[in-house]
Residue, then its C-alpha position, 0 to 999 in steps of 0.5 A: m519468417t518473413p521480415l517486418s516492413g519498416e511500417q511494422a517494425g515502427r508499430l512494434l517499437e511504439a507498441m513496445d514503449r507503450v508497454e514500457d510506460d505501462i510498466r513504469a506507471m505500475k511500478g511507481d503504483i505497486e510502490s505507493l501501495k507498498s508505502d501506504l500499507t506499511k503506513g496502514k500497519g502502523l496505524v493499527a498497532g498505535l490504535f491496539l496500543a491506544a485501546g489497551g491503554v484506554g481499557a486499562f484506565v477505565k478498569g482501573m476507574l471502575d475498580k476504584v469506585s467500586g471499591p476493595 
């Protein structure tokens, strides 16, 4: 294997720096997506609980209106 020239070594280092920057950016994107997903799970659970509560209220009102 032939040794790298100074120019080739410089290009390789620049490419490695760009890759490192891209990896850091991707890690930030992944953390952001994880945070959004966690918030989304809480929102979905809240919506299910609210829908259940509304359903129980409507059923109770219909039972009162329809009589015993």
